[in-house]
N, C-alpha and C positions, 0 to 999 in steps of 0.2 A: 500595521499599515501596508497597503498594497505596494509592490514595487512600481516605480515610476518608469514608464517606457515610452519611447518615441518610435512611431512607424513613419518611415521617411517618404513613402508613396502610398497611394490608396491601394488597398488589398480587396479581394472579394468580400462582399458584404457579410456573408455568413461567417467568415473568419474575423472580421472587424468586430462583430457582435460579441464573439467569445473573448477577444482581447479586451474589449471595453468592460466585460463582466469580471474577468479574472485579475486585471491589472489597472493601475492608474495610468490610462493610455492617452497620449496626445497623438492625434492624426494630422497629417499634412492635407488639410482640406482642399488646397488649390491643386494638389497633385503635380506640382512642378519640382524639378530637381533642386535640392537644397544647395546653397553655396558652400564653399569650403569653410567660410567663417561660421555659418549656421551649424555645420556639422561639428566643427571644433567646439562651439558653445554647447552643443548637445552632449558631448562627452563630459562636460562639467555639471550638467543639470539632470541627467537621467541615469537610472540604474542599468537600463539596457537600451540599446539602439538596434532597430530592425532595418538594415539597409537592403538595397537591391543592386543589381548590376549597374544601374544608372547613377549610383552614388560612388564617386571616386574617392577612395580613402588612402592616399599616399601618406608617408610618414609625416609630412608637413602639416597634415590636418590634426594629428594627435597632439593634445596639449602636453607640455612638459611637466605640469603640476596641476594639482586640484582636480584630478580625474575621478569622476564618480562612476562612470560606466564600467561594469564588470562583465557584461555579455554583449557580443555582437551576434545576433541571431539572423543570419543572412537568408533572404528569400531567394533561393536558387542554389543549384549544385556547384556552380563555378564561383570561385572567390579570389580570382586574380586581381580584382579591383580593390582588394583590401591588402594593405601592407601588414602581413601576418607578424613579422618581426616587431613592428612598432606596437601592434596590439598586445603581443605577448609581453613585451618589455613593460607595459603599463598594467599588467596583471589581468588582461581581458581574456575571457574564453571566447572562441569563435566557433560557430556551428553553421552547417549548411542544410540543404534539403535534398539528399540524394535519392535515387530510385524512383521517385514518383513521377518524374517527367520523362522517363526513358522512352515509353511507347510513342508519346506525342512528338518528341523531337525526332525519333526515327521516321515517323510518318512525314514530317516536314522534309527530311533529307530525301526521301523517295519522291515527294512532290516536286522538289526542285530538280531532281535528276530527270524525271519524266518531262517536266515543263521545258527544260532547256534542250533536252534531246529532241523533243518533238515540236519545238519552236512555238509552244502554246502562248507565251506572252506576246510574241510577234504577231501571231495569228489573231489574237483577240484585239490587239491595238489596230490592226489593219481593218478588221470587220467593223469595229466601233467607229472608225474614221470614215466609213463608207467607201473604202478603197478596194474591197473584194470584188473582183470581176467574175467570179464563179469558178467552179472546179475545172482543173486541167491537169494533165499528167505530170507536169513539171513544177506545179505550184508548191512552194514552201517545203521542199524536201528536207526531212530531218534525219536523225540517226536512230536505227533500231536499238531497242533496249534488251529485249528478250535474248537470252543466250550469250550475252556479252560478259566481260569480266569486270567485276567491281573490286577496287582496291580500298581497303579500310586502313586508315592511319589512326591507331588507338583502339584496341579491341577490348574496351570495357563494356559496361552495360549497354550504352547507346550504340556503340560500334557493332556489337553482336546483334542487337535488335534490328539495325539497318541491314546488316548482312543477311539475317534470317529472312527479312522481307524480300530482299533482292534475289536470294537463292530459291526460296520456296514459292515466291510469287511470280518471278520472271526467269526462273531457270538460269540465273547468272552464276558464273564461277566466282569464287571468293578467294582473294589473296589479301594478306594483311601484314602490317608491321606493328609490333608492340615491343616496348622496351624489355619487358619480362616475358618469359615463356608462357604461352596460353595453350593448354591442351586439355580440354574438357569435353563433356558430352555434346554441348551446343556446337562447338567447333567441329567435332568429328561428324555430327549429323549433317552439317553443311558441306563436308569434304573440303573445308577451308584450309589453305596452306599458309603457314607463317613464313615470311621471307626475311632474309638477314638484314635488310636495310630499307630505308624509305625509298631510295633510288630504285631498288629492285621492284618494289610495288609500282612506282610511277611508270617504269618502263613497260610493265606487263598489263596494266589496267586500262580499260576503256573509259571507266568512270572512277575518279578518286574522291572518296568521301572522308572528310576530316572529323575526328571525334577525340581529339587529344586536349588536355588542359591548356589554358592560356597562361600568360605570365612570362617572366624573363627567360626561363629555360626553353620555351617553345616560340618565343617571339620570332616572327619571320621564318618559321620552320619551312614554309613554302616560299622560296625566294626565286630569283631569276634563273639560277642554275637548275633548280629542281623543276621549275616549269618547263625548261628546255629538255629535261629528262622524260617528260610525258610525251605520249604519242601526239602528233598534230591533229589527230581525229578525236582526242580524249577531252573529257569534261571534268572540271573541278567543282566539288560541292563542299560548302563550308557551313556547318551548323554548330561549330565548336565555339571559338572565340575569334573576334576580328583580327587580333594581333598575331594570330598564327600565320597569316598570309601577308606578304609584302604587297600592299595594294597597288603601288605604282608599278611594280614588276608584273602584277596580274594585268593591269590595264595595258601595259606594253605587249604582253603575251596575247591578249585578246585582240588587240589592234593589228598585230603583225601576223596572226594566224599560227603562232607557236602552239597554241591549243585551240580546240574548236569552240569552247564556250565554258561558262561557269554558272553556278547557282549559289547565291549567297543569302544567308539569313542574318549574318552578323558582320560588323565592320569595325575597323580600327579607328577609335575616336567617335563612335556613334553617339548621338544620332546623325552626325555629319557623314555624308556619303560623297566621295569625289565626283565632281561634275563629269569627268571622263567616263566613269562607270554608268552614269545616268544616260549618257548619249549612246552607249553601245547596245546593239540589238542582240548580240550573242551572249548576253548575261541576263539571268532572271534574278530580280532583287525583291526580297521580302523584308519587312520591318521587324525583325527579331520576333518571329511568331512561333518559335520552336515549341514552347510549352503553353501556347495560348489557347487552351480549351478550358471550359468552366471546371470540369472535373480535375484537371491537373493543377490549375492555379489554386483551387480550394485545397487540394491535397498538399501542395507546397506550403500554403499558409498554415495548415494544421500541423505539418511537420515542424515548422518553426514554433508553433504554440507548444508542442510537446517538449521541445528543447528549452523553451522559456520556463515552462512549468517545472520540469525536472531540476533545472538550475536553481530556481528560487525555493524549491523544496529541499535543497541540499542533496539531491540525488545525482548520479552520474548522467550527463547529457548523452542522448543516443547518437548524435551526429557531430561530435566534436572534431574539428580540424586543427585547432590550436588551443 
């Protein structure tokens, strides 16, 4: 018999066809987030559950007994929405989809950086509202990007890809913080400098781009004190996880001029976005589009398929995180 699996949200059609062919697959036809009760029931009914970042899986969702699920094949590289200890305690293997979304997420980071620096969102809103009176020397002055310093927090795959675009595309100097030493050809080619602390990066950078994991250890890594450590002319870019930034502290910093602006693709408690952020003109807001290209989303799905196939064939899964 084919393993029985649940796909919690709609995936690209090409991947769904393969899942339907290889497994006894149940799809979420309505494509609405499942409730905690529905997710808990799924653990009793399916051999594998395929969650996404929109599925919150704290310890309370995992049943105490009668657990059928043996694999959580997560659609995405981040897995801070899953209580890994609870999954492990119930004998579940957890996998993710690393590597395949690196370039597109880095592209979005640069898109946000450029948009907030050059006030692109403000300009488009003004033009669409019929409020543009024509060119003049003082209209909507922004910040130059080329030649400035970008600070990367988390120099993994996506951090390096973002830094590479900034350095080779815009001649930006690169400084970064990473918990472990990073000294490879990619870093050397950019002339990137690893600094001793987050604060050192914040003090030096004109643009700070976050590329660190979410979860308890990095929750509110960027708080009020660290926002004050940034230059008043600096911009914060977040394509990592929403909980890495204290959103109220960010709102206060944007309103008070502690920093010049921000570009955000992720939010703490998304899809909810604080009304105060929506009102601000010096922040560019995107609806979690980091990996949202056809090529990348299909590749993510196929990576999950590879993990599923390996697991149920009794082979080592390629992307095991627990």
